[in-house]
C-alpha positions in Angstrom: 9.6 -19.1 -13.5 7.3 -16.6 -14.9 5.5 -14.0 -12.9 2.3 -12.2 -13.5 2.5 -9.3 -11.6 -1.1 -7.8 -11.3 -0.7 -3.7 -11.4 -2.5 -1.1 -9.4 -3.4 1.8 -11.3 -6.3 4.3 -11.9 -6.0 3.4 -16.2 -4.0 7.2 -16.3 -0.9 6.8 -14.0 0.4 3.6 -12.3 0.4 3.3 -8.4 3.6 3.6 -6.4 2.6 0.2 -4.9 3.4 -1.3 -8.2 7.3 -0.6 -8.2 7.6 -1.9 -5.1 5.7 -5.2 -6.1 7.4 -5.3 -8.9 10.9 -5.7 -6.9 9.9 -8.5 -4.6 8.5 -10.0 -7.9 11.9 -10.3 -9.3 13.2 -12.1 -6.3 11.3 -15.2 -7.3 13.8 -15.3 -10.0 12.6 -14.7 -13.6 10.8 -12.7 -15.8 7.9 -10.4 -14.6 5.6 -9.9 -17.2 2.5 -6.8 -15.4 -1.0 -7.0 -16.0 -2.9 -4.0 -16.8 -6.5 -4.7 -16.9 -8.7 -1.4 -17.1 -9.9 0.5 -19.5 -8.7 3.1 -21.7 -5.6 2.2 -19.7 -2.8 2.5 -22.2 -1.2 5.7 -20.5 -0.6 3.1 -17.3 0.9 0.5 -19.5 3.7 2.9 -20.8 4.5 4.0 -17.5 4.6 0.2 -16.3 7.1 -0.8 -19.5 9.9 1.9 -18.4 9.8 0.1 -14.6 13.3 -1.6 -14.9 13.0 -5.6 -14.8 9.7 -5.8 -16.8 9.9 -8.3 -19.4 6.5 -7.6 -21.1 3.2 -5.8 -20.5 0.4 -7.2 -20.6 -2.7 -4.7 -21.8 -6.2 -5.8 -21.2 -8.0 -3.0 -22.6 -11.9 -3.3 -21.9 -14.7 -1.5 -20.4 -15.3 -4.2 -18.2 -12.3 -4.3 -16.6 -12.8 -0.4 -15.4 -12.7 0.3 -11.6 -11.3 -3.5 -11.5 -13.3 -5.1 -10.3 -13.0 -8.5 -8.5 -15.2 -11.0 -10.5 -14.0 -9.8 -14.7 -10.4 -8.8 -12.8 -10.2 -12.0 -10.9 -11.1 -14.1 -14.4 -9.3 -12.6 -16.6 -6.1 -13.9 -14.1 -6.7 -16.7 -14.0 -7.6 -17.0 -18.1 -3.6 -16.3 -17.9 -2.9 -18.0 -15.4 -1.8 -21.0 -16.9 1.7 -19.2 -18.4 3.0 -18.4 -15.3 4.3 -20.0 -12.0 3.5 -17.3 -9.7 0.9 -14.3 -9.6 1.4 -11.8 -7.2 -0.4 -8.2 -6.7 0.5 -5.5 -4.1 -1.5 -5.6 -1.1 -3.6 -2.6 -2.2 -7.5 -2.3 -2.0 -7.7 -3.5 -5.4 -5.2 -6.3 -4.9 -6.8 -7.5 -1.7 -10.4 -7.6 -3.6 -9.2 -9.4 -6.5 -6.2 -12.0 -6.1 -8.3 -14.0 -3.3 -11.0 -14.4 -5.8 -8.6 -15.9 -8.2 -6.9 -17.6 -5.6 -10.1 -19.7 -4.7 -11.0 -19.8 -9.0 -7.3 -21.3 -9.3 -8.0 -23.6 -6.3 -5.0 -22.5 -4.4 -3.5 -21.0 -1.1 -3.2 -17.4 -0.7 0.2 -16.2 0.9 -1.1 -12.8 2.0 1.2 -9.7 2.9 4.5 -10.7 2.2 7.5 -8.4 3.5 10.5 -11.1 2.2 11.0 -13.1 -0.4 13.4 -16.1 1.4 13.0 -18.8 -1.8 10.8 -19.3 -4.7 8.3 -21.2 -2.6 9.3 -19.6 0.8 8.2 -16.3 2.3 7.7 -14.3 5.3 4.6 -12.4 6.6 3.9 -10.6 9.7 1.3 -12.1 12.3 -0.9 -11.2 15.4 -0.6 -7.0 14.1 3.7 -7.9 13.1 4.0 -8.9 16.9 5.6 -12.1 15.2 6.8 -13.2 11.6 5.6 -16.2 10.1 7.9 -18.2 7.5 5.4 -19.4 4.7 6.7 -22.4 2.4 3.7 -23.2 -0.6 3.4 -26.6 -2.0 1.2 -25.3 -4.9 2.8 -25.3 -8.3 1.4 -22.0 -8.7 1.8 -19.1 -5.9 -0.6 -16.6 -5.5 1.3 -13.3 -3.9 0.3 -10.3 -1.9 3.1 -8.0 -1.2 3.8 -4.9 1.4 5.0 -2.6 -0.7 6.2 -0.8 2.8 8.8 -3.7 3.2 10.4 -3.5 -0.7 12.2 -0.7 -2.6 10.4 0.7 -5.2 11.8 -0.6 -9.0 13.6 2.1 -10.6 12.6 3.1 -14.5 15.0 1.2 -16.8 17.2 2.3 -19.3 14.4 0.3 -22.7 10.9 -0.1 -22.0 9.6 -3.3 -22.3 7.6 -4.4 -25.4 3.3 -3.9 -25.1 1.6 -7.0 -25.9 -2.0 -6.5 -25.7 -4.7 -9.3 -24.9 -8.1 -10.2 -25.6 -10.7 -10.1 -23.2 -14.0 -12.0 -22.4 -16.6 -10.5 -20.3 -17.4 -12.1 -17.2 -20.4 -12.8 -15.5 -20.6 -10.4 -13.0 -22.9 -10.0 -9.5 -21.8 -6.6 -9.0 -21.9 -3.4 -10.8 -20.1 0.1 -10.1 -22.3 2.9 -9.3 -19.9 5.9 -8.5 -17.1 7.4 -6.7 -16.4 10.1 -4.7 -12.6 11.0 -4.2 -11.2 12.9 -2.3 -8.6 15.4 -3.3 -5.6 17.2 -1.6 -2.6 18.8 -2.5 -0.5 16.9 0.3 1.1 13.3 -0.8 -0.9 10.4 -0.8 -0.4 8.8 2.6 1.4 5.4 1.1 3.6 7.3 -0.4 4.8 9.9 1.3 8.4 10.4 2.6 6.8 12.1 5.9 3.6 11.7 7.5 2.4 13.5 10.5 0.1 11.9 12.5 -2.6 12.7 15.2 -4.5 11.1 18.6 -7.3 11.2 20.2 -4.8 13.2 22.5 -6.0 16.3 19.8 -9.5 16.5 21.4 -11.8 17.6 18.7 -11.6 17.7 14.7 -11.2 21.2 15.3 -8.0 21.0 16.9 -6.7 18.2 14.9 -6.9 20.3 11.6 -5.6 23.6 13.5 -2.6 21.8 15.1 -1.6 19.0 12.5 -2.8 20.6 9.3 -0.4 23.2 9.5 2.7 21.5 10.3 1.9 19.0 7.5 1.8 21.8 5.3 5.1 23.2 6.0 7.3 20.1 6.2 5.3 19.1 2.9 3.7 15.9 4.6 0.7 13.1 4.2 -1.4 13.7 7.4 -2.3 10.1 9.1 -4.5 9.5 12.3 -5.0 6.9 14.8 -8.0 4.6 15.0 -8.8 6.0 17.8 -9.0 9.5 16.3 -11.0 8.6 13.3 -13.5 6.5 15.4 -13.9 10.1 17.3 -14.6 11.7 13.8 -11.1 14.1 14.3 -10.2 12.7 10.6 -11.7 10.6 8.0 -10.9 7.2 7.1 -8.3 7.7 5.1 -6.2 9.2 7.5 -5.9 6.2 9.4 -3.1 4.3 9.7 -2.6 0.9 11.3 -3.5 -2.9 10.6 -7.4 -2.0 9.9 -6.1 1.5 8.0 -2.8 1.7 5.7 0.1 0.5 5.8 3.1 3.4 6.1 6.7 3.6 5.6 8.0 7.0 5.2 11.3 8.7 6.3 10.4 10.7 9.3 6.8 9.8 11.0 6.0 11.9 13.8 3.4 10.9 16.3 1.2 13.3 17.8 -1.0 12.9 20.7 -1.3 9.4 20.1 -0.4 6.3 22.8 0.2 3.5 19.9 -1.6 1.1 20.5 -0.4 -2.3 19.0 -2.8 -1.8 15.7 -1.1 1.5 14.9 2.2 0.1 15.2 1.4 -2.4 13.3 1.0 0.0 10.3 4.1 2.2 11.0 6.8 0.6 12.9 8.8 0.4 10.0 9.6 3.8 9.1 12.7 5.2 9.3 12.9 7.8 11.7 10.1 7.9 14.3 9.3 10.8 16.3 6.8 10.9 19.3 5.0 14.2 21.0 3.2 13.0 23.9 2.9 13.7 27.5 3.3 10.0 29.1 6.8 9.5 29.0 5.4 5.3 29.4 3.2 5.3 26.3 4.0 2.3 24.1 4.8 5.1 20.7 7.3 6.3 22.9 8.9 3.0 23.4 9.9 2.4 19.9 10.3 6.2 19.1 13.8 7.2 17.3 13.5 10.7 19.4 10.8 11.5 22.0 9.3 15.0 23.0 7.8 14.5 26.4 5.4 17.2 27.3 1.8 19.0 26.0 1.6 18.8 22.4 -0.4 22.0 22.0 2.5 24.0 23.9 5.2 21.9 21.9 3.6 22.1 18.1 3.0 25.8 17.8 6.9 26.3 18.7 7.7 23.7 16.2 5.5 25.6 13.8 7.3 29.0 14.9 10.7 27.8 14.2 10.1 26.0 10.6 9.1 29.6 9.7 
């Protein structure tokens, strides 16, 4: 069984979710070929070639693949699919955009957001906001799978680089065109890859208090900043801070939840964190019930004391 892994990258670097999806792909029990689809993407291909368990890297380098729009990328995946038993991608924005289209073109059912490989044709995935785990057995001859990165360890670099093979690209017709992008820049770690996440909720009261209370603490801990949907909807934090079922899925070593109740949608996005600390005045809040450590009290008193203790 040979598996094709569609990499998540920005042409220059490889997304951290790719190494985690590689760990899942290797559990299917066969060679893994990594597809780098992009423009001027050789640096990303070289990074993929260094990962342990990669048998070969396929580099599809063409201007039509820049920004990984769904139509040309899915057409490329379909063109390559005949040589593979499974097609895997991390469940990132890019993977969730491309693979469903590829699955439809291949006329197979996609298996989304898996958290465990039970067998080459059997997988586990969360449903009902993570409150139940569904076991899915696929009878399709070709599996199309997206992987929840938080559920798998990242593959490490190997001792030898895999060969890089260039594949021809036939530009596909597309009903969309890239217009522009506006990227947020921060010295803090990227939310889904951070070891520590400091997350705030609606109890912070305003965007000014959100920034005043959370950001200094996050900077001292070298942490990423997250937020509940309620905080994002209230305008306290930008959309890319949102953690939860409709936001980003995180599994850091330490998750500090400040002033958020822990609605089921939020818990679905962070409950795989190794250690959870809740700071909340409500001792019956859902987040307190799942936390490893809880500080019950006024966050506007506790956080300055914590910040002072950190020096």
